[in-house]
N, C-alpha and C positions, 0 to 999 in steps of 0.2 A: 130247404134245410139248409143252415150256415153252416159255414165252412167252421171248423174250430179254431183256422190259423186264422180267422177273422176277428175273435174273442177281444173284448179292447182292451185296453192294457192297464192293471191293477194300480199302476205310475203316472205320477204328473206327465201330460203329455208333450211337453219339449226334454223329457226324456227320450233316451235312445237305447237300445238295448244290442250287446255286440254280439254278433255272432262267430267272427273266425277272424285270423291273421291274415293280410296277404304279406308279398314278399319285401317288403320293406319296413314289416315287422307293426303297422301300423294297424288297429281293428276296425272290424271291417262293418256301417249297421247299414238299419235301412229306416227311412224316414214312413210315417205314414203314407206318404205317397208313391213307395215304392223306392224312392230316388234311394242310392248307394252315397255311404260318408265314409270318407277315411279320416279317423281319426286318431292321429299320433299319441300316441303312449295309454290306450284302450284295451283293453286284455279280453278275450271272447268268455259270454256267461257272465258278462260286467252292464252293469247301468249306467249312464255316465250323462251328463251335459256337457256342451261343445260349442266351442265358438269358430262358425265359416269363416276362414279366411280366404278360399277360393272356393267359385263356382262356376260350372259346368253345365250343358242342357240333363245329361243325366248324372252327373256323380259331383259332390261337393268335398271337398279339404280342409278338416276342420283339427284345432288343437283342446286335446283335453281341460276343460275346466273345473268339471267337480268329479270325484267316483262315489255314487250313492249306495252303490249296489257292489260289494269288494268281488272279483276271482278268487278262488282259494288258492289258485296258481301261483297270487302276485306276493310276490316277497321284498323287503327290505332291498334296494340296490346294493354292493358288495363295494362300491366306488363312493366316493364324495363329489367327484365330479359330474356322476349321471344325473340327468335332469332333464326337463322337458322345458325348459325357460330359457332366452339368450345368454349364450356365455357358456353353457354346458358343452362339455367335451362332446362330440358329436361321433367320437372313435366305436360304441356301442350302445347298439339299440334295445336290448332285451334284457338287461341285468332286474330289468322288472317282477321278469315271468321267473317260475323254478325253471331249473338245468333240465329237471326230468321234462316237464312241460315242454320247452325250448324243443328237444329232439323232437317232442312227439309230435308239435307243429311242424318241425321240417319232413318228417317223416310222413306225414301226409301232406306238402307240399310235393315230394316226389309220387306219392302213388296218382297224384291229382294230374298232373303234369303229366306224364305216362298217357290217364286214360284220356286226358281230354282236350289231350295236342297229336295224342298220336292211336286211342282207343287200343291200347296196350297195357295188358295188366298182368306182370308177373306172375309168375308157378305159384312162387315162396317169396316172402316180404324176409328179408335178409333179417339180424338181430343190426340196432345201428350201433356204428362203433363209437364208441365215447371214449375220453377220457377226461385228463384235470380239466378245471373251470376255470382255474386262475393262474398265473405266472407261467401260461402256455405262448404264449406270443414271441418267437426266436426270432423273427425279422418284423423289421417297422421303419416306417419312413415319417419320421419326426420332424415335422416345420419349426424352423428358429424363425423369431421376431424380436428386434430391438424396437421397443414400444417407448417412447421419448419420455410422454402424459405417465407412465407409469413408474417410468426410472427403473425397469427393469428390462431384462432379456425372457421371454418365455421360448419355452421347448416343449413340443408337445403335437398334438390333433387338430385341428381344427376344433372349431365350435358347430354346434349343430345348425347344420343349413345357411353354414358363413365363411366366408374368407379369410375370417379371421383366425388366432392360435388363441389355443382355451388357454386358461393362466391354471395350468397342469403343476401339482407339488407331490401327487403320488400316479401311479397307474397298474391295477394288480394283477390286468392281463399279462402286461410286462415281466420276465424274469425275474425273480428277489431284487436280484444282484443289480441288475439294469434300473429297477424301479428304485433301490435308494441312492441310484445315481443322477435322477434326474432334476433334483437341485443341484449339487454339484457342475453337472452341465450348464447350467444358468448359469453361475457365476462364476463358470470359466469364460462362456462367450461374453461374456458383462463387460469383462474386466481384458478381455481383445484388443485388439488396434484395428481390426476385421469388425468385428462385430456389427455392423451394418452390411456388410458385405457375401455374409455366411449365410444363408437361406434354409439350410438342410442338413440335418446327422441321418444318415441310413445306418440302422444296426440289424447286425445279423452273429446270430451266435453260435458258435461249433458246438461242440462234446465238451472243448477242453478250449476253445479259445473265444472271446468276444470283440467281435471288430466291430469300431465305429466310423462311416464313411462322410467327412466333413464337406460339402460340397462348397466351395468358396468362388467368388466372382471374382476376386484382384488377386493376384500373387499374394503370398502369408510372408509377414517380417519373420528375421530373427529372435524377437523375443514372441513373437505368437508361436512359433514353433517351440520356441523354447517352454513356453505354456503346455503345450501343446504332450511334451514328453514328459513334462514334471504330472501329469493328470493320469497320462498313460502308466506310469511310475506307480502311484497312488493307489488306482484302480484298479490295477493288473489288465487292460485293454490295450486295443492294436487302436492306435488311429492310421486311417486312409485316407490317401485326399484328392476329390474331385474335382479340377480345374473346370472341366469342360461335360462333353457326356462322358457317358459311360466305360469307352473306350480308354477316356484319360485317368482313370482309376490308378493309384500306387500308392502300395503301402509310404508312410513316413518315413520309417528306419528298417533294411533290409534286416533277415534273421529272422530269428522264436520262431514258435512252434508254427502251424500250418491249419487255416481253417477249415475245418474237415464233420464230419460227420458218420455214425456205424450205424450199419441194418447187423447186427451180430447172428442175428438164426442162420445169413448165411455166408459169414466169417467175411463181409464185404465193408471196408470205405471210401466213404467219398468224399474226395477233397474238392473246393469250391472257394470262388474268390467272393468278395461283398457283396456284391452286386450281380450277381448269378441269381435266376429264378429255382429256388428250393423252398420245399414246401414249409410256412409259417410253422407248423405244429411239428415240431420231430414226437413226440410220442405217438401222435395220432398216427402217423406217415410211417414208422414202423409198422404200427399194429393192418397199418392199410396193405404195406406192403405183401405183409405174409398171408391176409387176406387174399388178395387179388391171387398170388399165384398156389394159393391153396386151392383157390374155385378154379382158376386155370390148367390144373392136375397135368403139370408140365410131364413127360415121360421120358427118360433118356434117348428115344430112338426119335424125338421128333424138332423137326425144324421152326423156327417161333420165330415171329414179326413183330417188335415195339414200335406202337404208328406214334408220333412225338415223343421219341427216347430222349430229349431233353439232356441231362450228365451221365444219365443212363442208371436211373434211380431204382426204377423196374428192371432194365437191361440189363444189370451185372444180376441182379440172384435169378433171372432167369436163365443166366448161363451159369448157373451152378447145377441146373438140371435138366438141361434141353440137349440135344447132339451137334444144332447148329442156331445163332441167334443173330436179325439184321436191324439193328437199328438205325429208325429213318427218322429225320430232324431236318427241319426246312432253313437251319442256321449252317453253315459252313462255320463258322468260331466255335458254335454248339458242338458240328460233330469233331471237329479239332482236341474240343478237349472232352468228351467220350470215350475217342480211344486215348487218350492220355489218362484215361480215368481206368480204362478197362486194362492197358499193358499196367499200371501201377498195381492194381490186383493183384493180375495173373503173374508177376513177379513174389507177389506174396504168397501166392496161394504155391509156391516152390516148396514140395516136401511133404504135398499134401496133396488133393487131386486138385488137378487144377481145372480154368474156364473152360467151356466149351469156346470151341471156335465163333468167334464175333463180327461182323464186320460193319461196319456206318458209315451210312450213305446221304445227301444230303439230294431234298425231293422238296418240291412246295406243295406242302399236304391238302393249301385250300384251291389246286388246280390239279386234282388227279383227274385221269380218265380210267377207261377198264384197260384202255394200252398198257400203260403206267405201271398197273397193280398187278399186269400177267406180266410185264418185265421184269419186275422186282422176284418172281419165282412163286410157287404155291407153298402155302407153310400150312401146320397142321393145326395152330391155334395162334392169334392175334391177341394182345395188348394194346387197346386203344387209351391214349390217356392228353388228351386232346387242354387245348385253351376254352376259356368260356363262349368261344367260335363255333366251338363243335366240330365235329370230323365231317360235315355233311358230305362234300366231296368226295373222299374215300366213302363213304358209306353206300351214295349214288352210286360210285362205279363197280360198286358191289350189285350192289341192285340193279343196273346195268347188265352186265353180264348175265346173270340170272334169267332175266326177261327175255334177254336173246336165247340163253339156252331153251327155255321152254315154247320161244316160238311165241311170244306175247306179241298182241297187233299193236303196230304204228314201233314196236323195239327196232333198234338197232340190226342190223346182222354183227356175228359173233364176230370178233377183234380175229384178228390171225395170232396164233398159239393158243388159243381160249379151248382146243379139243382135248388137250395134255394138261390144260391148268384145273385144279383142282381150288373150290373156298376152304376157309377154312372150319373148321369141325367145331367150333368153338373160340368164342370173343368174349374176352372178359373187357367191357368200358368202365375208366376213372372219367367221374367229370365230374368239376365245379359250378354246370347251370344245368338245372332238372330242364329248363325249357329247350335249350338245343341237343340236350339227353333227348327226349319224350321225342325233338324232331327225327332225330338221327333213328333213335328208335322205330319210329315207323315206319322207317325208308326197309331197314332189314327184318322185319316180321313182316309188313304186310307184300313187299315189293322181291327180297332180294332173299327168302325163303330159310327164315333162323323162326325161333320160338324163344319168347325171352322166360328165362327159369327158373330167375335168382333178382332182386334187387334191393337194396337198401341204403337207409343214408349213413352219411360219415362225421361225424362232430366236429371239424376242424376248426370251425370258427365260435367259441361259442362264448353267448352273450351278441352275436351279428346273426343277422339276416342270411348269412349266405347259405348255402345248400350245397354240400360236397355229396357222391355218391357214387354207388357202385354199383354195372349192373351186369348179369351175363345171359349170351344168346348162344342157342346151342341148333347147330342145323338141325332142321324138321324132318 
């Protein structure tokens, strides 16, 4: 009896049926011989033809040449600079896919990673966190190039798969007031004496301040500084100057309002500098902080540890709910800034209930050991928010303690002090990489004694293939 899956295709033999999207937003198809083809620009359930430009033994990479049967989820991109051809902006890869389908694809990526990489299946899939699809990008790093052949200065993202800067006149994912500034920025740099030695402008928007950080390789003339000041006055922005590394960033003119964003649900205001790491999408960040703390369900009697605390994005809201909070980060400079933000919000809290006792310490969180974990003391709950590398050492230290406690074969002996140390009852893990989340979830569920009670996707970066997510682990 023949397999139904082997029935002949009703379409020409050079057409390919796209089955799914990969993490780079490429359509995934198979040739009749089973060879996988990754097709830039193709969408699931489409029949397409494509031009192969890279071949390996088990897979090929191809560019879309024609769509013969279109997906119902294909839409007209919202940006005129989006495209598959050379010269198109490479900043967004999924504008041709309906925003609802983008969310569904990313949710599936999260589920697939958890299952295929760690054999972890969440007991509940959380509703995805969604927000504005346009005008959301409050942080961006824009390249600057004076292109003599074009007689113009370009300011924007790189072209697709290229080191060249795209000739962008608009960018709808930037806030509207910044989008409207792109062409004036090009004109500003074009008339500056330093136009050939200013390679980058970094954007950082707070709730009421827009900061632009100009990277300059040579000292700026008084004429150029005057031009920057005139632009700032006309467009209502702050200019910061960066001569070398991030530590050299300084405000062009002292005074004026400070960059900050608010977490109004918790009465918290977070000051930051334009080169600090803050979330690109403040609308989603507010919802994410709220959901994370709701899932953690902190009580006034509990001690909480915020691992990878950064500037205190989760730590300070936690301090409105817990008895005691410990924020841990790998950078002395970040810890100092966290302490400043805590002190600032504690002062603002006078006259109402203040923040819980909160300490900040420096740890190399990529070299955590069971001994270090125990030394930081037991906590009722953990909030874990690592970079893309994940929290492997932290998860492994927790798993090693549990394996020693149950006397697993080959486990190291319990470290000193472990007899009186208790693992957290609940962990909320915020991730910007589903693969490292899955790896760490495998340790927590399979070796450290936890259940994955819930997980869900967070659409922090609409129109891109970036997958942010949140997962909850409960002590079994």
